[in-house]
C-alpha positions, 0 to 999 in steps of 0.5 A: 217630759212625762207621759199621761197615765204613767206614774212617776218612778218614786211612787212604784211599790208603795201600795204594796207596802201599805197593803202588807201593813194592813194585813199585819195590823188586821191580823193582830186584831183578829188574833186579839178578838180570838183570845178575847172569845176564848176567855169569855167562853171559859169565864162563862163556863166557870159561872155556869158551874158556880150556878149549878152548885148554888142550886145544888146547895139550895136543893139540899138546904130545903130537903133538910128543912123538910126533914127536920121532924126529929132532933139531930136531923143535922147529924143525919146529913153528915157526909165527910168523904174525901174529894178523890174518893168521890170524884177521882178516876177510880171513884164509883157512883153513890150506893142507893139507899134501901128503902129508896124513900120515893114513894108513899108506900116506903114509910121512911124514917127521918134518918132513912130520908136523910140517906135518900136525900144525900143519895140523890144530891151526891148523884146530882153533884156528880152528874151536873158538875165536872168532878162533882163532890159534896161535903157536909159538917154538922155544927157540934155547938148548935145541933141545928146547923150544917156547913155544906160544901159543893166542890167541882174540878174547874178544867178551864184553869189554864196556868199555875199563875191563874191558879195562884190568883184565885183562892181555888181549893183554899175555899174547900174544908180541909177534910175534903182533902182537895188541896192536891188538886189546885183546880178544885173550887168549892162553894160554901153554904151554912144551913140553919134548920 
């Protein structure tokens, strides 16, 4: 005979097991969502760095086109310094050109304006990108084109496996010497003056 309101013996403990299984499944779901969130944040930062590099490259392209008054403008913008020298732990800020070419009273030549443009551009790359650096190579064949690269360190690259899946420093010119740092990314733009 069974009493009212009392459960049979075989039903005891089943609810506890069900609750524990539900907790485990919920925990796994929360951990998966957290991992997805971290990946999304990392990729958003990488996209932001690439967008800043595109804006910087476009900025210098317009500055160079505005300063093409004389022949050899492309050569005036040449800048071929290695990554570690520009963005390494002992690197220094770019030297301010003289004259600064920031007022009408300066009356700068095309070469002085190119030096001022490079100074401002290098400073912006250094300030806006992590480990920001630049590299400009005039085209010797045409004389009116420049190959430019904006480089930055992508600290969000976590593992060697991820580095090998992306092209990394292979996007960079050999003169930039960025191969020693596999997390360096480069953006290439060819500017026709």
